[in-house]
Each structure stands twice: as C-alpha cells, then as structure tokens.
C-alpha positions in Angstrom: -73.7 13.5 15.5 -71.3 11.1 18.0 -70.9 8.7 14.9 -70.1 11.9 12.6 -67.1 12.8 15.2 -65.8 9.2 15.2 -65.7 9.3 11.5 -63.6 12.8 11.3 -61.4 11.2 14.2 -60.1 8.1 11.7 -59.2 11.1 9.3 -57.1 13.0 11.8 -55.4 9.9 13.6 -52.4 8.4 13.3 -52.6 4.8 12.1 -49.8 2.5 12.3 -49.5 -1.2 10.6 -47.0 -3.1 12.0 -46.0 -6.2 10.3 -45.3 -4.9 6.6 -45.2 -8.3 4.7 -47.3 -9.7 2.4 -50.8 -8.8 3.5 -49.6 -5.5 6.0 -47.6 -3.9 3.2 -50.5 -3.8 0.8 -52.9 -2.9 3.6 -50.7 0.0 4.8 -50.5 1.2 0.9 -54.4 1.1 0.3 -54.7 3.1 3.9 -52.1 6.1 2.6 -54.0 5.8 -0.6 -57.3 6.4 0.8 -56.2 9.9 2.6 -55.2 8.1 5.9 -52.0 9.7 8.1 -50.4 5.9 8.0 -47.0 4.6 8.6 -45.6 0.8 9.2 -43.5 -0.5 11.0 -41.4 -4.0 10.4 -38.5 -5.7 12.0 -36.8 -6.5 8.5 -35.5 -3.4 6.8 -38.1 -2.1 3.9 -37.1 0.5 1.0 -40.4 2.1 1.7 -39.4 5.5 3.2 -43.0 5.5 5.2 -42.0 1.8 6.7 -39.9 2.8 10.0 -37.8 0.2 11.6 -37.1 2.1 13.8 -39.6 2.0 17.1 -39.1 5.8 17.7 -40.5 6.5 14.3 -43.4 4.5 14.9 -44.9 4.7 18.5 -44.8 8.3 19.8 -47.8 9.6 17.7 -49.6 6.2 17.7 -53.4 6.6 17.9 -55.0 3.3 16.2 -52.6 0.2 15.3 -53.2 -2.5 12.9 -50.9 -6.0 14.4 -50.3 -7.9 10.9 -47.7 -9.8 12.6 -46.9 -13.4 12.2 -48.5 -15.4 15.4 -48.5 -15.2 19.1 -44.7 -14.7 20.0 -44.3 -11.7 17.5 -48.0 -10.3 18.9 -46.2 -10.3 22.5 -43.2 -9.0 21.1 -44.9 -6.3 19.7 -47.4 -5.4 22.5 -45.3 -6.2 25.9 -41.9 -7.2 24.9 -39.2 -5.7 22.3 -41.3 -3.0 21.4 -43.7 -3.1 23.7 -45.9 -0.4 22.3 -48.7 -0.6 25.6 -46.0 1.4 27.2 -44.0 3.0 24.1 -47.1 4.4 22.6 -49.1 6.5 24.9 -51.5 7.9 22.9 -52.6 4.7 21.5 -56.3 4.2 21.7 -57.7 1.0 19.4 -55.9 -2.0 18.4 -56.8 -4.3 15.6 -55.9 -8.1 16.1 -55.3 -8.7 12.0 -53.5 -11.5 12.6 -54.6 -15.3 12.3 -54.1 -16.5 16.3 -55.6 -18.7 18.7 -58.9 -17.1 19.9 -58.4 -18.3 23.6 -54.9 -16.1 23.2 -56.9 -13.3 21.3 -60.0 -13.4 24.0 -57.0 -13.4 26.6 -55.2 -10.3 25.1 -59.0 -8.2 26.9 -57.2 -9.1 30.3 -53.6 -7.4 29.8 -54.0 -4.4 27.9 -55.9 -1.5 29.6 -59.5 -0.9 29.3 -58.8 2.7 28.1 -57.5 0.9 24.6 -60.6 -0.2 22.6 -59.8 -3.8 20.9 -61.3 -5.2 17.7 -60.4 -8.7 16.5 -60.1 -8.4 12.4 -58.2 -11.2 10.8 -58.5 -10.6 7.2 -58.9 -13.4 4.6 -58.4 -13.4 0.9 -54.6 -14.0 0.6 -51.6 -11.4 -0.5 -53.9 -10.8 -4.2 -56.9 -9.7 -2.3 -54.7 -7.4 -0.3 -53.4 -5.7 -3.5 -56.8 -4.9 -4.7 -58.3 -3.9 -1.7 -61.4 -6.6 -1.8 -60.1 -8.1 1.5 -62.9 -10.1 3.7 -62.9 -8.8 7.6 -64.3 -11.0 10.4 -64.6 -8.7 13.0 -65.3 -8.6 16.7 -66.3 -6.0 18.9 -69.0 -3.4 20.1 -71.2 -2.6 17.3 -70.4 1.0 18.1 -66.2 0.2 17.7 -67.2 -1.8 14.2 -69.1 1.2 13.0 -66.7 3.8 13.8 -64.1 1.3 12.3 -65.6 0.5 8.9 -64.3 3.4 7.1 -60.6 2.5 7.8 -61.6 -0.7 7.1 -63.1 0.2 3.6 -60.1 1.8 2.3 -58.4 -2.1 2.0 -61.7 -4.5 1.8 -64.9 -4.9 0.9 -66.5 -7.7 3.2 -67.1 -7.0 6.2 -69.0 -9.9 8.7 -69.3 -8.5 11.8 -69.6 -11.7 14.0 -70.4 -10.7 17.7 -68.4 -9.5 20.8 -64.8 -9.1 20.6 -63.1 -12.6 20.1 -66.0 -13.6 17.7 -64.5 -12.6 14.5 -61.1 -14.4 15.1 -63.5 -17.8 16.0 -64.5 -17.3 12.9 -61.0 -16.9 11.0 -60.0 -19.7 11.9 -62.8 -21.8 11.2 -62.7 -20.5 7.6 -59.1 -21.1 7.2 -59.8 -24.4 8.5 -61.7 -24.9 5.6 -59.7 -23.5 3.6 -56.1 -25.6 4.4 -58.8 -28.9 3.5 -59.4 -27.0 -0.1 -55.5 -26.7 0.1 -54.9 -30.2 0.2 -57.3 -31.8 -1.3 -56.8 -29.5 -4.4 -53.2 -30.1 -4.6 -53.6 -33.6 -4.3 -56.3 -33.8 -7.1 -53.9 -32.3 -9.3 -51.2 -34.7 -8.6 -53.4 -37.2 -9.3 -54.2 -35.7 -12.6 -50.7 -35.3 -13.6 -50.5 -39.1 -13.3 -53.9 -39.5 -15.0 -52.4 -37.6 -17.9 -55.2 -34.6 -17.5 -54.2 -31.3 -18.5 -54.3 -28.9 -15.1 -56.2 -26.0 -17.0 -58.8 -28.5 -18.6 -58.7 -29.7 -15.1 -59.1 -26.5 -13.1 -62.0 -25.3 -15.6 -64.1 -28.3 -15.2 -63.8 -27.9 -11.1 -64.8 -23.9 -11.5 -68.1 -25.1 -12.8 -68.9 -28.2 -11.1 -69.4 -29.8 -7.7 -65.8 -29.5 -7.0 -65.4 -25.7 -6.8 -63.1 -24.5 -4.3 -61.6 -20.9 -3.6 -58.0 -22.1 -4.4 -58.9 -24.2 -7.4 -60.8 -20.9 -8.8 -58.0 -18.9 -7.9 -55.0 -21.3 -8.3 -53.3 -18.7 -11.4 -53.7 -15.8 -9.1 -53.3 -16.9 -5.4 -49.6 -16.6 -4.6 -49.1 -19.7 -3.0 -51.1 -22.1 -5.0 -48.3 -24.1 -6.0 -46.2 -23.4 -3.1 -44.1 -26.2 -0.8 -44.1 -25.7 3.1 -41.9 -23.8 4.3 -41.7 -22.1 7.7 -41.8 -18.2 6.1 -44.3 -18.8 3.3 -48.2 -18.7 3.0 -48.5 -22.6 3.2 -46.1 -23.0 6.6 -49.0 -20.2 7.8 -51.4 -22.7 6.9 -50.4 -24.7 8.9 -49.9 -22.8 12.3 -53.5 -21.2 11.3 -54.9 -25.1 11.7 -53.0 -25.3 15.2 -54.8 -22.3 16.2 -58.3 -23.9 15.2 -57.2 -27.1 17.0 -56.7 -24.8 20.0 -60.0 -23.5 20.0 -61.8 -27.1 19.1 -64.9 -28.3 21.5 -64.2 -30.7 24.3 -63.8 -33.6 23.5 -64.3 -33.1 19.5 -62.7 -35.3 17.2 -59.6 -34.0 15.7 -58.6 -36.6 13.5 -59.6 -34.7 10.3 -58.1 -31.4 11.1 -55.1 -33.1 12.1 -54.3 -35.2 9.3 -55.2 -31.8 7.0 -52.4 -30.2 9.1 -50.2 -33.7 7.9 -50.9 -33.1 4.6 -50.3 -29.3 4.2 -47.4 -29.9 5.9 -45.9 -32.4 3.7 -46.8 -30.5 0.5 -43.8 -30.0 -2.4 -43.4 -27.3 -4.8 -45.6 -27.8 -7.8 -43.8 -26.4 -11.0 
C-alpha cells in the first residue's frame, strides 16, 4: 500500500526543473507531456511561458526539484545562495541532483541539506538527443524505497535506470562513465582528423568503426550527437566534458596515476570545430 501512496503523490506534487538548457529544457517538456505538474526555472530568459525567471513564480509550491544547472557553483547558488531554495521553497521535500558534479561535493550536500528533504543523485547520460527522445539513462544513488518512488517520474524522461547503491554512488558511476566518453571523444576526433589527411572518406570510416573493434558511442552517433563536431568552448558540451573529467579526477583513488585522464582532458580542451 505504501508504494501506491508514493506513486499517487507523484502526480499531485509540483515539480521544478532548474536549469532549462540543452538537457533540462527537454526534460521539463517530457515531464509536462507525461502529465506531471511541472515548471521550469532558469536565470536566462526563455520564451516558454512555463519557464520562470522570477524565483517567486517557481519556489513557493515546489515539492520536487530536478537540479540540472551547469556546475557546483550554480548548484550552490540554487540551493543556498542567490536562489536559496532550501529556504525559499518551504514545501520542498525531494531533490534530484542531475548535473554532473564531483562525487565528493555531492556527498557533502547531505550534510548541508535538512534531513527532511530526500536527496537522490540522478545524473543522466545520452546527450541532448536522448533528452529530446526521452531515452535518457539515469545513474541513481539513494535508498531503495526512494528510488522506487522516483521511477514513475524518471520514466517520463528516460528508458534505463541504474540504481548503483547508496546516495552518491550514482554520481561516482556517472563521472567514470563520462571519463570513458571523454576518451572516446578525444580519440575518435583524432582518428577522423588523421583519416582526412590519409584521404579516407568520413562516412565510410564511421560505417567501418560501427561494425568493428573500434566502435564507440560518439562514432556510432556522430551524425546525431549535437556536439560531435564542436570545438572546445566554455559554454558548450565539449567544455562541459572538460569539467566532467575534472569531477572524475577529484574522485580518483588515493595515489592513482592521473596521467592518462589528464591527457584526455587536455585533448578535449584542444579540440577545434570539425567542418
């Protein structure tokens, strides 16, 4: 009976998505299309009427928050600083941390947020194309009952739900996954540049890679992943990959050899647009 009560609550609550950019925007639309009472918030003005820039249009009735802001500084501003939702959203009872952040930072949030608020780390994978297609993969950290309660909402936005363990383990898994994705991105782009010099046709090489031992997510989705051809910029997804590698480095085991991930990070930072 308790589980059914939690699921009914899912449809009554007011859900907020903070950070309505490449990922948060499509996630908000998926929640609304799925029948959830959902509103967005972004410090940058958006054209959609259901995305507020005025905090008082967002916070007072908020029960569940999906935080999809860029980094730890923006998360601090959202929860404790400029927006201070911990105090300005008195009905807040649950927070999903969806941004890719340092696992150390995420674990420390539990000591800073009142225990009456359920915390779930729920970073996602799949890039903007998966957010738009509602096929995201979520890596989840939290108590089993809280995860069970969350699945009806997450299922509006995604297809794959990986409960990794206690709170914080979802983010640990995500930064390791993104470290691997960053290495694929760096090496795939290098291989394509070398192929150009050798006179190979990009489409033919990508078709070969897709059926051979070099297959990887970036190469397989090169024509649909929005950042596949981008160069590094602070405000794009390639820039975010640099941040994500930094989050993985921050959680590296004591005494670990950091040479390879640091090389990957430098290679991502050096990427130029591929035209």
